[in-house]
OpenMM code with the backbone's topology and positions (N, CA, C; nanometers):
from openmm import Vec3, app, unit

residues = "MET PHE GLY ASN LEU GLY ASP MET THR LYS MET LEU GLU SER LEU GLN GLU ASN ALA GLN LYS VAL GLN GLU GLU LEU GLU ASN LYS THR PHE SER VAL LYS SER GLY GLY GLY MET ILE GLU VAL THR ALA ASN GLY LYS GLY GLU ILE ILE ASP LEU SER ILE ASP ASP SER LEU MET GLU ASP LYS ALA SER LEU GLN ILE LEU LEU ILE GLY ALA ILE ASN ASP VAL ASN LYS MET VAL GLU GLN ASN LYS GLN SER ILE ALA MET GLY ALA LEU GLY GLY LEU ASN PRO PHE GLY GLU LYS".split()
positions = [
    Vec3(2.7302, 0.4018, 2.0704),
    Vec3(2.5860, 0.3653, 2.0446),
    Vec3(2.5672, 0.4067, 1.8634),
    Vec3(2.5626, 0.5554, 1.8330),
    Vec3(2.5244, 0.5798, 1.7230),
    Vec3(2.6397, 0.6274, 1.6408),
    Vec3(2.7626, 0.6139, 1.7307),
    Vec3(2.8738, 0.6580, 1.6238),
    Vec3(2.8799, 0.8016, 1.6766),
    Vec3(2.9254, 0.8775, 1.5581),
    Vec3(2.9353, 1.0214, 1.6352),
    Vec3(2.7854, 1.0957, 1.5685),
    Vec3(2.8135, 1.2187, 1.5838),
    Vec3(2.6775, 1.3130, 1.5436),
    Vec3(2.6747, 1.3320, 1.4029),
    Vec3(2.7785, 1.3277, 1.3175),
    Vec3(2.7758, 1.3074, 1.1592),
    Vec3(2.6992, 1.1780, 1.1097),
    Vec3(2.7617, 1.0784, 1.1539),
    Vec3(2.7060, 0.9313, 1.1189),
    Vec3(2.5663, 0.9547, 1.1564),
    Vec3(2.5225, 1.0111, 1.2743),
    Vec3(2.3707, 1.0144, 1.2982),
    Vec3(2.2669, 1.1113, 1.2006),
    Vec3(2.3323, 1.1914, 1.1555),
    Vec3(2.2756, 1.2714, 1.0289),
    Vec3(2.2884, 1.2327, 0.9121),
    Vec3(2.3788, 1.1599, 0.8802),
    Vec3(2.3814, 1.0869, 0.7381),
    Vec3(2.2531, 0.9712, 0.7614),
    Vec3(2.2812, 0.9095, 0.8566),
    Vec3(2.1647, 0.7858, 0.8624),
    Vec3(2.0384, 0.8658, 0.8577),
    Vec3(1.9979, 0.9567, 0.9006),
    Vec3(1.9113, 1.0333, 0.9182),
    Vec3(1.8189, 1.1087, 0.7535),
    Vec3(1.9283, 1.1367, 0.7005),
    Vec3(1.9199, 1.2041, 0.5595),
    Vec3(1.8900, 1.0724, 0.5000),
    Vec3(1.9429, 0.9599, 0.4705),
    Vec3(1.9386, 0.8536, 0.4180),
    Vec3(1.7625, 0.8009, 0.4414),
    Vec3(1.7723, 0.7899, 0.5777),
    Vec3(1.6006, 0.7609, 0.5908),
    Vec3(1.4924, 0.8737, 0.5277),
    Vec3(1.5412, 0.9985, 0.5091),
    Vec3(1.4347, 1.0884, 0.4886),
    Vec3(1.4455, 1.0618, 0.3404),
    Vec3(1.5459, 1.0557, 0.2429),
    Vec3(1.5373, 1.0230, 0.1009),
    Vec3(1.4465, 0.8665, 0.0643),
    Vec3(1.5118, 0.7501, 0.1606),
    Vec3(1.4310, 0.6468, 0.1462),
    Vec3(1.2871, 0.6782, 0.1395),
    Vec3(1.2158, 0.7528, 0.2370),
    Vec3(1.1003, 0.7614, 0.2628),
    Vec3(1.0323, 0.8342, 0.1423),
    Vec3(1.1045, 0.9353, 0.1013),
    Vec3(1.0295, 1.0160, -0.0025),
    Vec3(1.0221, 0.9068, -0.1397),
    Vec3(1.1310, 0.8176, -0.1560),
    Vec3(1.1058, 0.7043, -0.2573),
    Vec3(1.0354, 0.6133, -0.2528),
    Vec3(0.9831, 0.5990, -0.1164),
    Vec3(0.8741, 0.5057, -0.0779),
    Vec3(0.7297, 0.5681, -0.1379),
    Vec3(0.7193, 0.6991, -0.1032),
    Vec3(0.6084, 0.7905, -0.1133),
    Vec3(0.5621, 0.7605, -0.2642),
    Vec3(0.6690, 0.8170, -0.3188),
    Vec3(0.6627, 0.8123, -0.5036),
    Vec3(0.6126, 0.6769, -0.5347),
    Vec3(0.6821, 0.6010, -0.5175),
    Vec3(0.6828, 0.4397, -0.5417),
    Vec3(0.5184, 0.4161, -0.5288),
    Vec3(0.4547, 0.4525, -0.3992),
    Vec3(0.3004, 0.4037, -0.3474),
    Vec3(0.2194, 0.4883, -0.4521),
    Vec3(0.2507, 0.6127, -0.4856),
    Vec3(0.1459, 0.6836, -0.5434),
    Vec3(0.1556, 0.6467, -0.7085),
    Vec3(0.2505, 0.5540, -0.7509),
    Vec3(0.2624, 0.5254, -0.8927),
    Vec3(0.2142, 0.3914, -0.8969),
    Vec3(0.1510, 0.3420, -0.7970),
    Vec3(0.1076, 0.1866, -0.7935),
    Vec3(-0.0299, 0.1941, -0.7963),
    Vec3(-0.0714, 0.0825, -0.8756),
    Vec3(-0.2505, 0.0831, -0.8607),
    Vec3(-0.2557, -0.0976, -0.8170),
    Vec3(-0.3682, -0.1090, -0.7578),
    Vec3(-0.3912, -0.2357, -0.7398),
    Vec3(-0.5516, -0.2824, -0.7694),
    Vec3(-0.5783, -0.4123, -0.8166),
    Vec3(-0.7252, -0.4238, -0.8452),
    Vec3(-0.7577, -0.5522, -0.7922),
    Vec3(-0.9174, -0.5834, -0.7424),
    Vec3(-0.9482, -0.6824, -0.6737),
    Vec3(-1.0868, -0.6692, -0.7534),
    Vec3(-1.0972, -0.8191, -0.7775),
    Vec3(-1.2634, -0.8647, -0.8552),
    Vec3(-1.3271, -0.9540, -0.7424),
    Vec3(-1.4440, -0.9576, -0.7290),
    Vec3(-1.5390, -1.0211, -0.6305),
    Vec3(-1.6510, -1.0542, -0.6799),
    Vec3(-1.7517, -1.1717, -0.6773),
    Vec3(-1.8228, -1.2203, -0.7235),
    Vec3(-1.7800, -1.2567, -0.8732),
    Vec3(-1.6853, -1.3378, -0.8830),
    Vec3(-1.6707, -1.3636, -1.0294),
    Vec3(-1.6484, -1.2731, -1.1215),
    Vec3(-1.5960, -1.1643, -1.0561),
    Vec3(-1.5776, -1.0259, -1.1537),
    Vec3(-1.6943, -0.9460, -1.1763),
    Vec3(-1.8091, -0.9604, -1.1053),
    Vec3(-1.9017, -0.8716, -1.1075),
    Vec3(-1.9109, -0.7485, -1.0565),
    Vec3(-1.7997, -0.7188, -0.9354),
    Vec3(-1.7260, -0.5977, -0.8778),
    Vec3(-1.5890, -0.6391, -0.9092),
    Vec3(-1.4994, -0.4795, -0.9351),
    Vec3(-1.4049, -0.4365, -0.9438),
    Vec3(-1.3696, -0.3522, -0.8383),
    Vec3(-1.2649, -0.3374, -0.7877),
    Vec3(-1.2205, -0.2372, -0.7120),
    Vec3(-1.0564, -0.2182, -0.7018),
    Vec3(-1.0456, -0.0796, -0.7723),
    Vec3(-0.8965, -0.0402, -0.7553),
    Vec3(-0.8740, 0.0613, -0.6827),
    Vec3(-0.7396, 0.0434, -0.6676),
    Vec3(-0.6958, 0.1671, -0.5350),
    Vec3(-0.5608, 0.1892, -0.5824),
    Vec3(-0.5098, 0.3094, -0.4926),
    Vec3(-0.3812, 0.3723, -0.5725),
    Vec3(-0.2956, 0.3014, -0.4206),
    Vec3(-0.1694, 0.3213, -0.4681),
    Vec3(-0.0906, 0.2786, -0.3612),
    Vec3(-0.0809, 0.3341, -0.2056),
    Vec3(-0.1584, 0.4500, -0.2228),
    Vec3(-0.1727, 0.5095, -0.0625),
    Vec3(-0.3158, 0.4553, 0.0189),
    Vec3(-0.4280, 0.3920, -0.1008),
    Vec3(-0.5056, 0.3072, -0.0206),
    Vec3(-0.6586, 0.3661, -0.0632),
    Vec3(-0.6370, 0.4848, -0.1570),
    Vec3(-0.7278, 0.5664, -0.1909),
    Vec3(-0.8155, 0.4932, -0.3099),
    Vec3(-0.9730, 0.4718, -0.3236),
    Vec3(-1.0144, 0.4178, -0.4115),
    Vec3(-1.0100, 0.5079, -0.5107),
    Vec3(-0.9863, 0.4489, -0.6399),
    Vec3(-0.9885, 0.5174, -0.7646),
    Vec3(-1.0693, 0.4991, -0.8753),
    Vec3(-1.1085, 0.3670, -0.8665),
    Vec3(-1.2387, 0.3266, -0.9596),
    Vec3(-1.3009, 0.2110, -0.8840),
    Vec3(-1.3796, 0.1685, -0.9447),
    Vec3(-1.5321, 0.0996, -0.8862),
    Vec3(-1.5996, 0.0411, -1.0095),
    Vec3(-1.6312, -0.0356, -1.0582),
    Vec3(-1.6914, -0.1141, -1.1795),
    Vec3(-1.7811, -0.2089, -1.0998),
    Vec3(-1.9283, -0.2088, -1.1198),
    Vec3(-2.0308, -0.2782, -1.0717),
    Vec3(-2.1305, -0.3471, -1.1793),
    Vec3(-2.1286, -0.4482, -1.2105),
    Vec3(-2.2269, -0.5334, -1.2846),
    Vec3(-2.3685, -0.4976, -1.2688),
    Vec3(-2.4218, -0.4362, -1.3720),
    Vec3(-2.5510, -0.3995, -1.3952),
    Vec3(-2.6626, -0.4951, -1.3104),
    Vec3(-2.6149, -0.6461, -1.3182),
    Vec3(-2.7292, -0.7280, -1.2557),
    Vec3(-2.6738, -0.7362, -1.1193),
    Vec3(-2.6175, -0.6788, -1.0559),
    Vec3(-2.5909, -0.6556, -0.9122),
    Vec3(-2.6927, -0.5328, -0.8306),
    Vec3(-2.7314, -0.4401, -0.9428),
    Vec3(-2.8399, -0.3211, -0.8939),
    Vec3(-2.9560, -0.3544, -0.8261),
    Vec3(-2.9831, -0.4617, -0.8654),
    Vec3(-3.1162, -0.5076, -0.8045),
    Vec3(-3.1175, -0.5931, -0.6699),
    Vec3(-2.9933, -0.6343, -0.6453),
    Vec3(-2.9667, -0.7240, -0.5115),
    Vec3(-2.8788, -0.6157, -0.4128),
    Vec3(-2.9527, -0.5452, -0.3596),
    Vec3(-2.8401, -0.4601, -0.2356),
    Vec3(-2.7926, -0.5505, -0.1730),
    Vec3(-2.8313, -0.6469, -0.1094),
    Vec3(-2.7852, -0.7308, -0.0234),
    Vec3(-2.6263, -0.7964, -0.0545),
    Vec3(-2.6537, -0.8828, -0.1570),
    Vec3(-2.5481, -0.9208, -0.2435),
    Vec3(-2.4302, -0.8214, -0.2909),
    Vec3(-2.4887, -0.6943, -0.3606),
    Vec3(-2.3974, -0.5708, -0.3615),
    Vec3(-2.2890, -0.5322, -0.2335),
    Vec3(-2.3810, -0.5440, -0.1614),
    Vec3(-2.3102, -0.4997, -0.0394),
    Vec3(-2.1979, -0.5685, 0.0619),
    Vec3(-2.2245, -0.7233, 0.0006),
    Vec3(-2.1122, -0.7997, 0.0359),
    Vec3(-2.0066, -0.8354, -0.0260),
    Vec3(-2.0322, -0.8390, -0.1441),
    Vec3(-1.9210, -0.8339, -0.2481),
    Vec3(-1.8226, -0.7151, -0.2460),
    Vec3(-1.8706, -0.5903, -0.2311),
    Vec3(-1.8053, -0.4871, -0.2120),
    Vec3(-1.7726, -0.4323, -0.0960),
    Vec3(-1.7871, -0.4730, 0.0465),
    Vec3(-1.7169, -0.4791, 0.1555),
    Vec3(-1.6111, -0.5860, 0.1247),
    Vec3(-1.6131, -0.7154, 0.0865),
    Vec3(-1.5057, -0.8097, 0.0491),
    Vec3(-1.4058, -0.7325, -0.0439),
    Vec3(-1.4455, -0.6922, -0.1815),
    Vec3(-1.3414, -0.6485, -0.2365),
    Vec3(-1.2538, -0.5202, -0.1693),
    Vec3(-1.3328, -0.4458, -0.0988),
    Vec3(-1.2502, -0.3182, -0.0355),
    Vec3(-1.1631, -0.3694, 0.0590),
    Vec3(-1.1953, -0.4654, 0.1616),
    Vec3(-1.1227, -0.5647, 0.2506),
    Vec3(-0.9930, -0.5931, 0.1729),
    Vec3(-1.0317, -0.6696, 0.0543),
    Vec3(-0.9212, -0.7257, -0.0065),
    Vec3(-0.8232, -0.6427, -0.0596),
    Vec3(-0.8494, -0.5380, -0.1550),
    Vec3(-0.7686, -0.4115, -0.2061),
    Vec3(-0.6935, -0.3313, -0.0870),
    Vec3(-0.7540, -0.3180, 0.0307),
    Vec3(-0.6983, -0.2627, 0.1498),
    Vec3(-0.5515, -0.3515, 0.1639),
    Vec3(-0.5829, -0.4937, 0.2148),
    Vec3(-0.4850, -0.5806, 0.2306),
    Vec3(-0.3619, -0.5528, 0.1451),
    Vec3(-0.3873, -0.5603, -0.0143),
    Vec3(-0.2931, -0.5713, -0.0729),
    Vec3(-0.2114, -0.4282, -0.0682),
    Vec3(-0.2877, -0.3383, -0.0659),
    Vec3(-0.1953, -0.2035, -0.0482),
    Vec3(-0.1378, -0.2025, 0.1075),
    Vec3(-0.1910, -0.2530, 0.2150),
    Vec3(-0.0882, -0.2553, 0.3072),
    Vec3(0.0309, -0.3314, 0.2821),
    Vec3(0.0022, -0.4485, 0.2270),
    Vec3(0.1234, -0.5726, 0.2396),
    Vec3(0.2163, -0.4751, 0.1621),
    Vec3(0.1930, -0.4005, 0.0371),
    Vec3(0.3174, -0.3610, -0.0383),
    Vec3(0.3698, -0.2578, 0.0664),
    Vec3(0.2920, -0.1815, 0.1061),
    Vec3(0.3383, -0.0593, 0.1918),
    Vec3(0.4525, -0.1121, 0.2573),
    Vec3(0.4164, -0.2184, 0.3428),
    Vec3(0.5155, -0.3073, 0.4334),
    Vec3(0.6400, -0.3377, 0.3680),
    Vec3(0.6356, -0.4100, 0.2507),
    Vec3(0.7371, -0.4471, 0.1776),
    Vec3(0.8326, -0.3603, 0.1056),
    Vec3(0.7519, -0.2660, 0.0679),
    Vec3(0.8160, -0.1313, 0.0290),
    Vec3(0.9354, -0.0656, 0.1218),
    Vec3(0.8597, -0.0508, 0.2513),
    Vec3(0.9520, -0.0080, 0.4025),
    Vec3(1.0573, -0.0665, 0.4386),
    Vec3(1.0286, -0.2060, 0.4214),
    Vec3(1.1517, -0.3157, 0.4732),
    Vec3(1.2289, -0.2822, 0.3558),
    Vec3(1.2029, -0.2984, 0.2138),
    Vec3(1.3252, -0.2652, 0.1504),
    Vec3(1.3818, -0.1207, 0.1393),
    Vec3(1.3225, -0.0136, 0.1843),
    Vec3(1.4001, 0.0940, 0.1977),
    Vec3(1.4604, 0.0726, 0.3137),
    Vec3(1.4577, 0.0155, 0.4295),
    Vec3(1.4992, 0.0450, 0.5499),
    Vec3(1.6474, -0.0845, 0.5192),
    Vec3(1.6471, -0.1629, 0.4208),
    Vec3(1.7439, -0.2839, 0.4250),
    Vec3(1.8403, -0.2749, 0.4805),
    Vec3(1.9141, -0.1579, 0.4488),
    Vec3(2.0745, -0.1678, 0.4790),
    Vec3(2.0996, -0.0671, 0.5792),
    Vec3(1.9970, -0.0006, 0.6336),
    Vec3(2.0101, 0.0472, 0.7464),
    Vec3(2.0566, 0.0213, 0.8683),
    Vec3(2.1432, 0.0674, 0.9339),
    Vec3(2.1365, -0.0162, 1.1088),
    Vec3(2.1875, 0.1296, 1.2019),
    Vec3(2.0301, 0.1328, 1.2509),
    Vec3(2.0414, 0.2316, 1.3725),
    Vec3(2.1341, 0.2315, 1.4519),
    Vec3(2.2032, 0.1186, 1.4984),
    Vec3(2.2910, 0.0744, 1.6259),
    Vec3(2.4388, 0.0889, 1.5835),
    Vec3(2.4904, 0.1172, 1.4684),
    Vec3(2.6102, 0.1280, 1.4216),
    Vec3(2.6933, 0.0140, 1.4334),
    Vec3(2.5917, -0.1115, 1.4506),
    Vec3(2.7065, -0.2381, 1.4381),
    Vec3(2.6948, -0.2925, 1.3073),
    Vec3(2.8314, -0.3742, 1.2674),
    Vec3(2.8198, -0.4498, 1.1601),
    Vec3(2.7973, -0.5938, 1.1507),
] * unit.nanometer
topology = app.Topology()
chain = topology.addChain("A")
for resn in residues:
    res = topology.addResidue(resn, chain)
    for name in ("N", "CA", "C"):
        topology.addAtom(name, app.Element.getBySymbol(name[0]), res)
């Protein structure tokens, strides 16, 4: 199934190296989303942490609109981050076949 133990060890080492590369790529990327015609902008890093937030002054007196636009922007930027994580992970696993078949 896995061939010999040496092959399995090499595969695991390769997975660890790829995981480290993925983590580094995620840390260096940023994603920005605008909501409400640019009245709100949310920026997150590749790990999904919000690193910047910009709110147009005109929204400061309209709490309900501010909340709706902010929730939408945060959800959108989180979706972007997740899609990117999946894309990078699939690319990192690209050439690996844990079942030893060709």
